[in-house]
C-alpha atoms as one frame of an Amber mdcrd trajectory, in Angstrom:
protein
   0.000   0.000   0.000   1.254   3.501  -0.794   2.325   5.497   2.256   0.638
   8.697   1.036  -2.568   7.086  -0.157  -5.593   8.754   1.430  -7.692   6.376
   3.522 -11.197   7.051   4.771 -12.988   5.430   7.640 -16.780   5.159   7.779
 -18.841   4.018  10.759 -22.636   3.930  10.947 -25.089   3.060  13.719 -28.871
   3.114  14.096 -30.664   4.337  17.223 -34.231   4.103  18.495 -34.045   7.797
  19.499 -35.309  10.420  17.063 -32.780  12.412  15.033 -33.276  15.608  17.074
 -32.397  13.753  20.293 -29.402  12.141  18.583 -28.129  15.477  17.226 -28.369
  17.138  20.638 -26.601  14.229  22.345 -23.745  14.766  19.843 -23.585  18.575
  20.142 -24.775  19.522  23.650 -21.778  19.858  26.013 -23.553  18.450  29.075
 -24.788  15.404  27.170 -21.373  14.823  25.569 -19.785  14.684  29.028 -22.126
  11.841  29.979 -21.323   9.450  27.138 -18.088  10.351  25.318 -15.104   8.844
  27.125 -12.384   7.860  24.633  -9.819   5.507  26.124 -11.627   5.739  29.477
 -10.920   9.461  29.854 -13.284  12.093  31.266 -14.442  15.011  29.085 -13.727
  18.081  31.234 -13.861  21.101  28.927 -15.859  21.798  25.765 -15.966  24.650
  23.280 -18.483  23.861  20.549 -19.326  26.875  18.360 -21.905  25.363  15.980
 -21.354  27.659  12.988 -19.100  27.709   9.941 -15.687  28.865  11.174 -16.702
  28.042  14.753 -14.092  26.546  17.041 -14.120  23.085  18.580 -12.183  22.140
  21.673 -12.668  18.945  23.657 -10.351  18.415  26.623 -10.171  15.030  28.319
  -8.383  13.932  31.470  -7.219  10.319  31.513  -6.970   8.157  34.643  -3.218
   8.838  34.744  -4.046  12.590  34.708  -2.673  12.980  31.171  -4.491  15.725
  29.263  -5.827  14.904  25.786  -7.158  17.724  23.612  -9.018  17.764  20.313
  -9.084  21.068  18.436 -10.826  21.851  15.195 -12.984  24.194  13.188 -16.416
  23.756  11.632 -16.357  23.749   7.832 -20.076  23.014   7.331 -23.042  23.066
   9.719 -26.540  21.927   8.724 -28.416  21.515  12.045 -29.912  18.049  12.634
 -28.417  16.837   9.317 -24.673  17.285   8.852 -21.541  18.555  10.583 -18.132
  18.774   8.887 -15.077  19.852  10.840 -11.330  19.529  11.174 -10.023  17.358
  13.994  -6.570  17.472  15.564  -5.533  15.414  18.603  -3.000  16.901  21.009
  -1.396  15.265  24.032   0.026  17.503  26.780  -0.067  20.492  24.406   1.983
  18.694  21.734   0.239  17.898  18.445   0.394  14.217  17.559   2.199  13.754
  14.236  -0.109  13.569  11.214  -3.181  13.616  13.438  -5.301  16.229  11.683
  -8.136  14.967   9.553 -11.602  15.965   8.400 -14.651  14.546  10.126 -18.140
  14.500   8.561 -21.077  13.443  10.720 -24.461  12.717   9.112 -27.721  12.487
  11.082 -30.603  10.665   9.343 -34.259  10.253  10.255 -35.501   6.675  10.021
 -39.048   5.351  10.316 -38.183   3.740  13.663 -35.585   6.204  14.986 -32.420
   7.648  13.500 -28.904   6.868  12.378 -25.530   8.512  12.520 -22.707   8.060
  10.054 -19.183   9.223  10.850 -16.774   9.687   7.938 -13.152  10.322   8.887
 -10.992  11.420   5.965  -7.318  10.629   6.473  -4.040  11.136   4.688  -2.577
   8.041   6.322  -2.090   4.409   5.476  -4.630   1.702   6.365  -2.851   0.512
   9.543  -3.287   3.877  11.244  -7.041   3.612  10.642  -7.712   0.532  12.795
  -7.467   2.216  16.236  -9.763   4.992  14.997 -12.300   2.468  13.653 -12.467
   0.783  17.053 -12.634   4.179  18.778 -15.613   5.360  16.714 -17.447   2.053
  17.126 -16.855   2.226  20.884 -18.034   5.857  21.024 -21.239   5.078  19.108
 -21.940   2.125  21.408 -21.533   4.436  24.442 -23.858   6.924  22.740 -26.456
   4.174  22.177 -26.247   3.152  25.851 -26.619   6.785  26.937 -29.637   7.372
  24.669 -31.291   4.172  25.879 -30.895   5.215  29.533 -31.942   8.782  28.702
 -35.062   7.453  26.918 -35.960   5.117  29.797 -35.505   7.983  32.278 -37.703
  10.288  30.148 -40.473   7.675  29.953 -40.340   7.116  33.717 -40.645  10.858
  34.339 -43.444  11.179  31.774 -45.528   8.490  33.459 -45.370  10.323  36.778
 -45.858  13.872  35.525 -48.403  15.899  33.628 -48.159  18.783  31.211 -50.514
  21.642  30.456 -52.733  21.972  27.406 -53.232  25.217  25.459 -55.661  26.552
  28.096 -53.181  25.947  30.926 -55.202  23.007  32.275 -53.380  19.792  33.174
 -53.104  17.366  30.254 -53.095  13.833  31.633 -53.069  12.120  28.245 -54.330
   8.547  28.605 -54.312   9.003  32.392 -57.059  11.639  32.310 -59.242  11.016
  35.404 -62.380  11.623  33.306 -61.456   8.617  31.143 -60.819   6.224  34.041
């Protein structure tokens, strides 16, 4: 294989959550902190300016207290559909050699939920792709677990709570006392 041959990595996963929920789990800093833990690290700082030219910074602290940082810039932002950005890993403020690549993330509505597709465009050989492939698969599995727990928690809260209708009266849905 040629050393300079560009290699791309593509990972896709389906979720029972709707695409809006999936998009927010991917972009909301507080939700990201709950599910994204590459190599067992903890996400401690996030800058996520969701606009073309907007900055990205994800800082992680590993168990050994090593600091891992991802920096990038948004190249394309179509809310709930597509994000394209640069991605550069740094360890202890030193850029990892040849670590910058372009990441495209696609969010799709499905009849029974949603899907996400991550496309990582590299200028590296195939062997350097394998750890990233495993990393993305692991991340999407953590995201699926988070969304499942989040969904179960939302349903549990919904069963015990009520909302108001347009007139401000309680809306009990199928639990309306008049229907019991």
